[in-house]
MARKEDO-243477 format. One record per residue: residue number from 1; residue in three letters; z, x, y of N, C-alpha, C in turn. Coordinates in nm, 2 decimals, decimal comma. Atoms other than C-alpha are relative to their C-alpha. Layout:
<pts>
(pt NUM; "ALA"; (Z; X; Y); (Z; X; Y); (Z; X; Y)),
...
</pts>
This chain:
<pts>
(pt 1; "MET"; (-0,02; 0,08; -0,11); (0,00; 0,01; -0,02); (0,02; 0,06; 0,16)),
(pt 2; "ALA"; (0,06; -0,08; -0,09); (-0,10; 0,14; 0,32); (0,09; -0,05; 0,08)),
(pt 3; "PRO"; (-0,08; 0,02; -0,10); (0,19; 0,20; 0,60); (-0,07; -0,12; 0,11)),
(pt 4; "SER"; (0,06; 0,12; -0,13); (0,15; -0,08; 0,88); (0,00; 0,11; 0,14)),
(pt 5; "THR"; (0,01; 0,01; -0,17); (0,02; -0,01; 1,24); (0,01; 0,00; 0,09)),
(pt 6; "SER"; (-0,03; 0,11; -0,14); (0,19; -0,20; 1,44); (0,18; 0,00; -0,04)),
(pt 7; "SER"; (-0,14; 0,04; -0,04); (0,54; -0,31; 1,52); (0,07; -0,04; 0,08)),
(pt 8; "ALA"; (-0,03; 0,10; -0,10); (0,78; -0,50; 1,72); (0,09; 0,11; 0,06)),
(pt 9; "ILE"; (-0,14; -0,11; -0,07); (0,97; -0,25; 2,01); (0,07; -0,08; 0,14)),
(pt 10; "THR"; (-0,09; 0,07; -0,14); (1,21; -0,33; 2,31); (-0,05; 0,14; 0,08)),
(pt 11; "LEU"; (0,01; -0,11; -0,08); (1,11; -0,14; 2,62); (0,05; -0,07; 0,08)),
(pt 12; "ASN"; (-0,12; 0,05; -0,13); (1,38; -0,14; 2,91); (-0,12; 0,04; 0,15)),
(pt 13; "ILE"; (0,09; 0,04; -0,06); (1,14; -0,22; 3,18); (0,03; -0,04; 0,13)),
(pt 14; "ASN"; (-0,02; 0,05; -0,11); (1,26; -0,24; 3,53); (0,15; -0,09; -0,01)),
(pt 15; "GLY"; (-0,14; 0,02; 0,04); (1,66; -0,30; 3,40); (-0,05; -0,15; -0,08)),
(pt 16; "GLU"; (0,03; 0,14; 0,09); (1,51; -0,61; 3,17); (-0,10; 0,08; -0,11)),
(pt 17; "LYS"; (0,00; -0,04; 0,16); (1,48; -0,57; 2,80); (-0,15; -0,11; -0,04)),
(pt 18; "TYR"; (0,09; 0,08; 0,03); (1,15; -0,69; 2,68); (-0,06; 0,03; -0,17)),
(pt 19; "THR"; (0,02; -0,02; 0,15); (1,05; -0,72; 2,27); (-0,14; -0,04; 0,01)),
(pt 20; "LEU"; (0,12; 0,03; 0,06); (0,67; -0,70; 2,18); (-0,03; 0,07; -0,08)),
(pt 21; "PRO"; (0,06; -0,01; 0,11); (0,44; -0,65; 1,89); (-0,12; 0,11; 0,01)),
(pt 22; "VAL"; (0,12; -0,11; -0,04); (0,24; -0,34; 1,93); (-0,08; 0,09; -0,11)),
(pt 23; "ASP"; (0,04; -0,12; 0,11); (0,00; -0,14; 1,71); (0,03; 0,14; 0,09)),
(pt 24; "HIS"; (-0,03; -0,14; -0,01); (0,10; 0,22; 1,72); (-0,07; 0,04; 0,13)),
(pt 25; "ARG"; (0,13; -0,08; -0,09); (-0,20; 0,34; 1,96); (0,00; -0,06; 0,15)),
(pt 26; "THR"; (-0,02; 0,08; -0,16); (-0,10; 0,08; 2,22); (0,03; 0,07; 0,10)),
(pt 27; "THR"; (-0,08; -0,05; -0,14); (-0,03; 0,27; 2,56); (0,07; -0,06; 0,12)),
(pt 28; "LEU"; (-0,14; 0,12; -0,09); (0,24; 0,19; 2,76); (-0,08; -0,06; 0,15)),
(pt 29; "LEU"; (0,01; 0,07; -0,08); (-0,01; 0,12; 3,03); (-0,05; -0,15; -0,07)),
(pt 30; "ASP"; (0,01; 0,12; 0,03); (-0,13; -0,12; 2,85); (0,09; -0,11; -0,09)),
(pt 31; "ALA"; (-0,16; 0,08; 0,09); (0,18; -0,28; 2,66); (0,01; -0,02; 0,18)),
(pt 32; "LEU"; (-0,06; 0,11; -0,12); (0,27; -0,34; 3,08); (-0,10; -0,11; 0,04)),
(pt 33; "ARG"; (0,12; 0,07; -0,08); (-0,09; -0,47; 3,20); (-0,03; -0,09; -0,09)),
(pt 34; "GLU"; (0,07; 0,09; 0,07); (-0,23; -0,66; 2,91); (0,14; -0,06; -0,09)),
(pt 35; "HIS"; (-0,15; 0,09; 0,08); (0,15; -0,74; 2,68); (0,07; -0,04; 0,10)),
(pt 36; "LEU"; (-0,15; 0,05; -0,07); (0,38; -0,80; 2,96); (-0,05; -0,07; 0,11)),
(pt 37; "ASP"; (0,07; 0,09; -0,20); (0,14; -0,91; 3,31); (0,05; 0,07; 0,09)),
(pt 38; "LEU"; (-0,05; -0,08; -0,12); (0,30; -0,62; 3,48); (-0,15; 0,09; 0,02)),
(pt 39; "THR"; (0,15; -0,05; -0,01); (-0,03; -0,55; 3,68); (0,01; 0,08; 0,12)),
(pt 40; "GLY"; (-0,07; -0,08; -0,09); (0,16; -0,32; 3,98); (-0,06; 0,12; -0,04)),
(pt 41; "THR"; (0,06; -0,10; 0,04); (0,04; -0,04; 3,74); (-0,16; 0,01; 0,00)),
(pt 42; "LYS"; (0,13; 0,03; 0,01); (-0,33; 0,04; 3,77); (-0,06; 0,10; -0,05)),
(pt 43; "LYS"; (0,09; -0,09; 0,09); (-0,57; 0,19; 3,53); (-0,10; 0,03; 0,11)),
(pt 44; "GLY"; (0,08; -0,11; -0,08); (-0,75; 0,44; 3,69); (-0,15; 0,04; -0,08)),
(pt 45; "CYS"; (0,09; -0,08; 0,10); (-0,93; 0,71; 3,47); (0,00; 0,00; -0,14)),
(pt 46; "ASP"; (-0,06; 0,02; 0,16); (-0,74; 0,63; 3,14); (-0,05; 0,14; -0,05)),
(pt 47; "GLN"; (0,01; -0,13; 0,08); (-0,74; 0,99; 3,09); (0,12; 0,12; 0,08)),
(pt 48; "GLY"; (-0,15; -0,09; -0,10); (-0,39; 1,13; 3,30); (-0,06; 0,08; 0,12)),
(pt 49; "GLN"; (0,05; -0,10; -0,08); (-0,66; 1,29; 3,55); (0,05; -0,07; 0,17)),
(pt 50; "CYS"; (-0,01; 0,03; -0,17); (-0,58; 1,04; 3,88); (0,14; -0,08; 0,03)),
(pt 51; "GLY"; (-0,09; 0,06; -0,03); (-0,27; 0,91; 3,90); (0,06; -0,16; -0,02)),
(pt 52; "ALA"; (0,02; 0,11; -0,08); (-0,32; 0,55; 3,97); (0,13; -0,10; -0,12)),
(pt 53; "CYS"; (-0,10; 0,05; 0,14); (-0,07; 0,45; 3,63); (0,13; 0,06; 0,05)),
(pt 54; "THR"; (-0,11; -0,09; -0,05); (0,23; 0,67; 3,75); (0,09; -0,08; 0,01)),
(pt 55; "VAL"; (-0,09; 0,06; 0,00); (0,51; 0,51; 3,63); (0,13; 0,12; -0,03)),
(pt 56; "LEU"; (-0,11; -0,07; -0,03); (0,92; 0,67; 3,62); (0,02; -0,04; -0,15)),
(pt 57; "LEU"; (-0,05; 0,02; 0,11); (1,03; 0,74; 3,30); (0,14; 0,08; -0,03)),
(pt 58; "ASP"; (-0,12; -0,06; -0,02); (1,41; 0,81; 3,26); (0,01; 0,08; 0,13)),
(pt 59; "GLY"; (0,01; -0,05; -0,10); (1,35; 0,89; 3,62); (-0,09; 0,10; 0,04)),
(pt 60; "ARG"; (0,12; -0,11; -0,02); (1,05; 1,14; 3,59); (-0,11; -0,03; -0,02)),
(pt 61; "ARG"; (0,12; 0,07; -0,02); (0,72; 1,08; 3,63); (-0,06; 0,04; -0,09)),
(pt 62; "ALA"; (0,11; -0,03; 0,11); (0,42; 1,02; 3,41); (-0,10; -0,08; -0,01)),
(pt 63; "VAL"; (0,11; 0,09; 0,03); (0,09; 0,86; 3,31); (-0,04; -0,04; -0,11)),
(pt 64; "ALA"; (0,00; 0,09; 0,12); (0,11; 0,57; 3,13); (-0,10; -0,05; -0,07)),
(pt 65; "CYS"; (0,17; -0,01; 0,19); (-0,25; 0,57; 2,96); (0,01; 0,17; -0,05)),
(pt 66; "LEU"; (0,00; -0,05; 0,14); (-0,13; 0,86; 2,78); (0,15; 0,03; -0,09)),
(pt 67; "GLN"; (-0,10; 0,06; 0,06); (0,20; 0,74; 2,71); (0,03; -0,08; -0,12)),
(pt 68; "LEU"; (0,01; 0,11; 0,09); (0,21; 0,56; 2,40); (0,12; -0,11; 0,03)),
(pt 69; "ALA"; (-0,10; 0,07; -0,02); (0,41; 0,25; 2,42); (0,13; 0,00; -0,09)),
(pt 70; "VAL"; (-0,14; -0,03; 0,11); (0,66; 0,31; 2,08); (0,07; 0,13; 0,05)),
(pt 71; "ALA"; (-0,08; -0,11; -0,03); (0,74; 0,67; 2,22); (0,10; -0,04; 0,13)),
(pt 72; "ALA"; (-0,06; 0,07; -0,07); (0,85; 0,45; 2,54); (0,13; -0,07; -0,04)),
(pt 73; "GLU"; (-0,13; 0,12; 0,03); (1,10; 0,22; 2,35); (0,19; 0,11; 0,00)),
(pt 74; "GLY"; (-0,12; -0,09; -0,05); (1,45; 0,37; 2,47); (0,04; 0,10; 0,13)),
(pt 75; "ARG"; (0,02; -0,09; -0,13); (1,37; 0,50; 2,78); (-0,02; -0,10; 0,09)),
(pt 76; "ALA"; (-0,03; 0,07; -0,10); (1,46; 0,35; 3,11); (-0,21; 0,01; 0,13)),
(pt 77; "ILE"; (0,08; -0,01; -0,06); (1,11; 0,26; 3,25); (-0,04; -0,04; 0,17)),
(pt 78; "THR"; (0,05; 0,07; -0,13); (1,02; 0,19; 3,61); (-0,13; 0,00; 0,07)),
(pt 79; "THR"; (0,14; -0,03; 0,00); (0,72; 0,05; 3,73); (0,00; -0,04; 0,16)),
(pt 80; "ILE"; (0,01; 0,03; -0,19); (0,61; -0,05; 4,14); (0,08; -0,13; -0,02)),
(pt 81; "GLU"; (-0,05; 0,07; 0,04); (0,76; -0,36; 4,00); (0,13; 0,00; 0,03)),
(pt 82; "GLY"; (-0,14; -0,04; -0,02); (1,13; -0,24; 4,00); (0,00; 0,08; 0,10)),
(pt 83; "VAL"; (-0,02; -0,08; -0,13); (1,07; -0,06; 4,30); (0,12; -0,03; 0,14)),
(pt 84; "ALA"; (-0,07; 0,07; -0,13); (1,21; -0,26; 4,60); (0,13; -0,06; -0,06)),
(pt 85; "ASP"; (-0,16; 0,09; 0,04); (1,59; -0,45; 4,56); (-0,06; -0,13; 0,10)),
(pt 86; "GLY"; (0,05; 0,10; -0,02); (1,44; -0,79; 4,55); (-0,11; -0,05; 0,16)),
(pt 87; "ASP"; (0,11; -0,03; -0,13); (1,25; -0,86; 4,92); (0,03; 0,12; 0,09)),
(pt 88; "ARG"; (0,00; -0,17; -0,06); (1,41; -0,52; 5,08); (-0,11; 0,05; -0,04)),
(pt 89; "LEU"; (0,10; -0,12; 0,03); (1,14; -0,25; 5,07); (0,05; 0,10; -0,04)),
(pt 90; "HIS"; (-0,02; -0,16; -0,04); (1,20; 0,07; 4,96); (-0,05; 0,14; 0,08)),
(pt 91; "PRO"; (0,00; -0,08; -0,12); (1,24; 0,34; 5,23); (-0,17; 0,05; -0,06)),
(pt 92; "VAL"; (0,11; -0,01; -0,01); (0,92; 0,49; 5,03); (-0,13; -0,11; 0,01)),
(pt 93; "GLN"; (0,08; 0,13; -0,04); (0,75; 0,13; 5,04); (-0,01; 0,02; 0,14)),
(pt 94; "GLN"; (0,05; -0,02; -0,11); (0,81; 0,12; 5,37); (-0,09; 0,07; 0,10)),
(pt 95; "ALA"; (0,04; -0,15; -0,03); (0,72; 0,46; 5,48); (-0,12; 0,02; 0,02)),
(pt 96; "PHE"; (0,17; 0,00; 0,04); (0,36; 0,37; 5,31); (-0,05; -0,14; 0,09)),
(pt 97; "LEU"; (0,08; 0,10; -0,06); (0,34; 0,05; 5,47); (0,03; 0,01; 0,21)),
(pt 98; "ASP"; (-0,01; -0,03; -0,13); (0,48; 0,19; 5,85); (-0,11; 0,11; 0,06)),
(pt 99; "LEU"; (0,06; -0,09; -0,02); (0,19; 0,48; 5,82); (-0,10; 0,00; -0,05)),
(pt 100; "ASP"; (0,13; -0,04; 0,03); (-0,09; 0,38; 5,69); (-0,03; 0,04; -0,18)),
(pt 101; "GLY"; (0,01; -0,08; 0,12); (0,00; 0,56; 5,31); (-0,13; -0,09; -0,09)),
(pt 102; "TYR"; (0,05; 0,10; 0,10); (-0,29; 0,32; 5,14); (-0,16; -0,02; 0,13)),
(pt 103; "GLN"; (0,12; 0,06; -0,06); (-0,63; 0,19; 5,23); (-0,03; -0,12; -0,07)),
(pt 104; "CYS"; (0,01; 0,11; 0,09); (-0,75; -0,02; 4,92); (0,13; -0,01; -0,08)),
(pt 105; "GLY"; (-0,13; 0,01; 0,08); (-0,45; 0,02; 4,79); (0,06; 0,01; -0,18)),
(pt 106; "TYR"; (-0,03; -0,06; 0,20); (-0,51; 0,09; 4,39); (0,07; 0,08; -0,02)),
(pt 107; "CYS"; (-0,10; -0,10; 0,02); (-0,38; 0,41; 4,42); (0,17; -0,06; -0,02)),
(pt 108; "THR"; (-0,15; 0,00; -0,10); (-0,06; 0,29; 4,63); (0,09; 0,00; -0,15)),
(pt 109; "PRO"; (-0,10; 0,01; 0,05); (0,16; 0,19; 4,33); (0,02; 0,14; -0,06)),
(pt 110; "GLY"; (-0,07; -0,12; 0,03); (0,16; 0,52; 4,16); (0,01; 0,14; 0,06)),
(pt 111; "GLN"; (-0,04; -0,12; -0,13); (0,16; 0,73; 4,47); (0,14; -0,01; 0,05)),
(pt 112; "ILE"; (-0,13; 0,03; -0,06); (0,49; 0,56; 4,57); (0,09; 0,00; -0,14)),
(pt 113; "CYS"; (-0,12; -0,02; 0,12); (0,65; 0,57; 4,19); (-0,01; 0,18; 0,04)),
(pt 114; "SER"; (0,00; -0,18; -0,01); (0,51; 0,95; 4,21); (0,08; 0,09; 0,08)),
(pt 115; "ALA"; (-0,10; -0,05; -0,14); (0,67; 1,02; 4,57); (0,20; -0,01; -0,01)),
(pt 116; "LEU"; (-0,14; 0,02; 0,04); (0,99; 0,89; 4,45); (0,05; 0,13; -0,11)),
(pt 117; "ALA"; (-0,06; -0,11; 0,11); (1,01; 1,14; 4,17); (0,00; 0,11; 0,13)),
(pt 118; "VAL"; (0,00; -0,16; -0,10); (0,91; 1,41; 4,45); (0,08; 0,06; 0,05)),
(pt 119; "ILE"; (-0,15; 0,05; -0,05); (1,18; 1,29; 4,65); (0,13; 0,09; -0,10)),
(pt 120; "GLU"; (-0,15; -0,01; 0,11); (1,45; 1,36; 4,36); (0,00; 0,13; -0,06)),
(pt 121; "GLU"; (-0,04; -0,09; 0,02); (1,30; 1,69; 4,24); (0,02; 0,10; 0,11)),
(pt 122; "HIS"; (-0,05; -0,06; -0,19); (1,30; 1,83; 4,60); (0,11; 0,02; 0,02)),
(pt 123; "ALA"; (-0,12; 0,02; -0,02); (1,60; 1,71; 4,64); (0,13; 0,09; -0,09)),
(pt 124; "ALA"; (-0,04; -0,08; 0,13); (1,72; 1,88; 4,27); (-0,02; 0,15; 0,07)),
(pt 125; "GLY"; (0,05; -0,15; -0,01); (1,58; 2,24; 4,41); (-0,11; 0,02; -0,10)),
(pt 126; "TRP"; (0,11; -0,07; 0,10); (1,27; 2,22; 4,15); (-0,10; 0,04; 0,14)),
(pt 127; "PRO"; (0,11; -0,03; -0,12); (1,05; 2,44; 4,33); (-0,14; -0,02; -0,08)),
(pt 128; "SER"; (0,10; -0,01; 0,02); (0,67; 2,44; 4,33); (-0,06; 0,06; -0,01)),
(pt 129; "ALA"; (0,05; -0,09; -0,02); (0,38; 2,61; 4,29); (0,00; 0,09; 0,12)),
(pt 130; "VAL"; (0,02; -0,04; -0,15); (0,38; 2,66; 4,66); (0,15; 0,04; 0,04)),
(pt 131; "THR"; (-0,11; 0,01; 0,01); (0,75; 2,72; 4,64); (-0,01; 0,13; 0,07)),
(pt 132; "GLY"; (-0,05; -0,14; -0,04); (0,81; 3,08; 4,86); (0,10; 0,06; -0,07)),
(pt 133; "ASP"; (-0,10; -0,08; 0,02); (1,11; 3,17; 4,73); (0,07; -0,07; -0,08)),
(pt 134; "VAL"; (0,00; 0,01; 0,08); (1,22; 3,08; 4,39); (0,11; 0,02; -0,11)),
(pt 135; "ARG"; (-0,11; -0,06; 0,04); (1,53; 3,23; 4,32); (0,13; -0,10; 0,07)),
(pt 136; "PRO"; (-0,10; 0,14; -0,03); (1,86; 2,99; 4,33); (0,05; 0,02; 0,12)),
(pt 137; "GLU"; (-0,09; -0,02; -0,13); (2,04; 3,16; 4,58); (-0,06; -0,02; 0,16)),
(pt 138; "ALA"; (0,10; 0,01; -0,08); (1,76; 3,08; 4,80); (-0,01; -0,13; 0,06)),
(pt 139; "GLY"; (-0,05; 0,11; 0,00); (1,87; 2,72; 4,79); (-0,15; -0,07; 0,02)),
(pt 140; "VAL"; (0,12; 0,10; 0,04); (1,63; 2,41; 4,84); (-0,12; 0,04; 0,10)),
(pt 141; "PRO"; (0,11; 0,00; -0,07); (1,27; 2,50; 4,98); (0,00; -0,15; 0,17)),
(pt 142; "ALA"; (0,05; 0,15; -0,09); (1,18; 2,27; 5,30); (-0,11; -0,09; -0,01)),
(pt 143; "LEU"; (0,12; 0,12; 0,07); (0,96; 1,98; 5,22); (-0,05; -0,01; 0,11)),
(pt 144; "THR"; (0,08; -0,03; -0,08); (0,70; 2,08; 5,42); (-0,14; -0,08; -0,06)),
(pt 145; "ALA"; (0,11; 0,07; 0,02); (0,33; 1,92; 5,42); (-0,04; 0,05; -0,11)),
(pt 146; "GLU"; (0,02; -0,08; 0,08); (0,21; 2,21; 5,23); (0,02; -0,03; -0,19)),
(pt 147; "GLU"; (-0,10; -0,01; 0,11); (0,47; 2,13; 4,95); (-0,02; -0,11; -0,06)),
(pt 148; "ILE"; (0,03; 0,11; 0,07); (0,43; 1,80; 4,94); (-0,14; -0,06; -0,05)),
(pt 149; "ARG"; (0,09; 0,03; 0,08); (0,07; 1,79; 4,89); (-0,04; 0,08; -0,12)),
(pt 150; "GLU"; (0,01; -0,09; 0,11); (0,13; 2,04; 4,60); (0,02; -0,12; -0,10)),
(pt 151; "ARG"; (-0,12; 0,06; 0,07); (0,41; 1,82; 4,45); (-0,08; -0,15; -0,01)),
(pt 152; "MET"; (0,02; 0,11; 0,07); (0,20; 1,50; 4,44); (-0,18; 0,01; -0,01)),
(pt 153; "SER"; (0,14; -0,04; 0,04); (-0,16; 1,67; 4,40); (-0,07; -0,09; -0,16)),
(pt 154; "GLY"; (0,05; 0,09; 0,11); (-0,16; 1,44; 4,04); (0,02; -0,14; 0,03)),
(pt 155; "ASN"; (0,01; 0,16; -0,12); (-0,20; 1,14; 4,29); (-0,15; 0,01; 0,09)),
(pt 156; "LEU"; (0,17; 0,00; -0,11); (-0,60; 1,09; 4,39); (0,02; -0,10; 0,06)),
(pt 157; "CYS"; (0,06; 0,09; -0,08); (-0,68; 0,88; 4,67); (-0,15; -0,05; -0,04)),
(pt 158; "ARG"; (0,15; 0,00; -0,01); (-1,05; 0,77; 4,61); (-0,02; -0,04; 0,20)),
(pt 159; "CYS"; (0,08; 0,01; -0,10); (-1,07; 0,63; 5,01); (0,11; 0,13; 0,09)),
(pt 160; "GLY"; (0,00; -0,11; -0,07); (-0,88; 0,97; 5,13); (0,10; -0,05; 0,11)),
(pt 161; "ALA"; (-0,12; 0,06; -0,12); (-0,56; 0,81; 5,30); (0,12; 0,17; -0,02)),
(pt 162; "TYR"; (-0,14; -0,13; 0,08); (-0,35; 1,19; 5,17); (0,05; 0,03; 0,16)),
(pt 163; "VAL"; (-0,11; -0,01; -0,12); (-0,26; 1,25; 5,56); (0,11; -0,11; 0,00)),
(pt 164; "SER"; (-0,09; 0,08; -0,01); (-0,10; 0,95; 5,60); (0,07; -0,02; -0,11)),
(pt 165; "ILE"; (-0,12; 0,01; 0,20); (0,08; 0,97; 5,19); (0,03; 0,12; 0,03)),
(pt 166; "VAL"; (-0,11; -0,11; -0,10); (0,23; 1,29; 5,37); (0,04; -0,04; 0,08)),
(pt 167; "GLN"; (-0,12; -0,02; -0,06); (0,35; 1,21; 5,65); (0,09; -0,15; -0,08)),
(pt 168; "ALA"; (-0,09; 0,14; 0,05); (0,48; 0,83; 5,43); (0,12; 0,13; -0,08)),
(pt 169; "VAL"; (-0,10; -0,05; 0,11); (0,62; 1,09; 5,16); (0,13; 0,07; 0,14)),
(pt 170; "ALA"; (-0,14; -0,06; -0,04); (0,84; 1,31; 5,43); (0,06; -0,05; 0,09)),
(pt 171; "ARG"; (-0,14; 0,09; -0,03); (0,94; 1,01; 5,62); (0,13; -0,05; -0,10)),
(pt 172; "ALA"; (-0,02; 0,05; 0,15); (1,06; 0,88; 5,32); (0,14; 0,07; -0,06)),
(pt 173; "ALA"; (-0,13; -0,10; 0,10); (1,26; 1,21; 5,17); (0,11; -0,02; 0,13)),
(pt 174; "GLU"; (-0,05; -0,01; -0,14); (1,38; 1,26; 5,56); (0,14; -0,14; 0,00)),
(pt 175; "ALA"; (-0,09; 0,08; 0,00); (1,54; 0,89; 5,52); (0,11; 0,06; -0,13)),
(pt 176; "SER"; (-0,10; -0,01; 0,12); (1,66; 0,97; 5,16); (0,12; 0,11; 0,02)),
(pt 177; "ALA"; (-0,04; -0,09; -0,04); (1,80; 1,26; 5,28); (0,14; 0,00; 0,11)),
(pt 178; "SER"; (-0,10; 0,05; -0,09); (1,99; 1,10; 5,58); (0,10; -0,09; -0,08)),
(pt 179; "ASP"; (-0,10; 0,09; 0,03); (2,12; 0,85; 5,37); (0,10; 0,09; -0,12)),
(pt 180; "ALA"; (-0,09; -0,05; 0,12); (2,25; 1,07; 5,11); (0,11; 0,08; 0,05)),
(pt 181; "SER"; (-0,07; -0,07; -0,11); (2,46; 1,29; 5,38); (0,11; -0,13; 0,05)),
(pt 182; "THR"; (-0,08; 0,14; -0,04); (2,59; 0,95; 5,50); (0,07; -0,04; -0,05)),
(pt 183; "THR"; (-0,13; 0,03; 0,20); (2,72; 0,90; 5,14); (0,07; 0,08; -0,04)),
(pt 184; "ARG"; (-0,09; -0,09; 0,03); (2,85; 1,20; 5,09); (0,13; 0,00; 0,10)),
(pt 185; "ALA"; (-0,09; 0,01; -0,13); (3,04; 1,18; 5,46); (0,07; -0,15; -0,05)),
(pt 186; "ASP"; (-0,11; 0,11; -0,03); (3,21; 0,86; 5,38); (0,08; 0,00; -0,10)),
(pt 187; "THR"; (-0,07; -0,05; 0,09); (3,30; 0,92; 5,05); (0,10; 0,12; -0,02)),
(pt 188; "PHE"; (-0,12; -0,04; -0,04); (3,45; 1,20; 5,18); (0,11; 0,00; 0,05)),
(pt 189; "GLN"; (-0,10; 0,09; -0,04); (3,64; 0,96; 5,39); (0,08; 0,00; -0,03)),
(pt 190; "ASP"; (-0,10; 0,10; 0,08); (3,76; 0,76; 5,16); (0,08; 0,09; -0,08)),
(pt 191; "LYS"; (-0,13; -0,05; 0,02); (3,97; 1,03; 5,02); (0,13; 0,05; 0,05)),
(pt 192; "GLU"; (-0,13; -0,04; -0,10); (4,31; 1,08; 5,09); (0,00; 0,14; -0,04)),
(pt 193; "PRO"; (-0,05; -0,12; 0,00); (4,46; 1,44; 5,14); (0,06; 0,03; -0,10)),
(pt 194; "VAL"; (-0,13; -0,12; 0,15); (4,57; 1,70; 4,92); (0,11; 0,05; 0,09)),
(pt 195; "ALA"; (-0,08; -0,04; -0,10); (4,91; 1,78; 5,04); (0,09; 0,15; -0,08)),
</pts>
């Protein structure tokens, strides 16, 4: 008897669990779009080259067209549908809106998911290919336009909105850093003094 080529899997997407039967060869992208009707994640090249299908898996970027759905079981998946807080846009989304970081909008969901990871990676001190000094004692490099372009290079925009995308990522990173320092200051103020 031949082994089964399909099974029921449970995916944790945007904080909700979805159980669905899939062929073992089904990509995460097709599971999202075709099986779960989560069509915010776009199918561009279907070869992992354009970034239109970028989602977050456990907070890290992944192109959903190259990720098998069965391999994503048990991982936290964030799609563009899970980025906003209800009706309140995420600061990255707001920056893209304010600075016209999109034109046709097709690549925008992948760009935004990638930008979320870029900001986290940078804040954690991860170097990129253009980081000048990668020694740990050098600290976190400045998030320059060159750094943003390099870190976002896996996401293509056929309309050419790159200048606005870089500006949007920079603005969102500044807002994120400001929020983080405010949170740290609030946490510090709430602590009791040590005698």
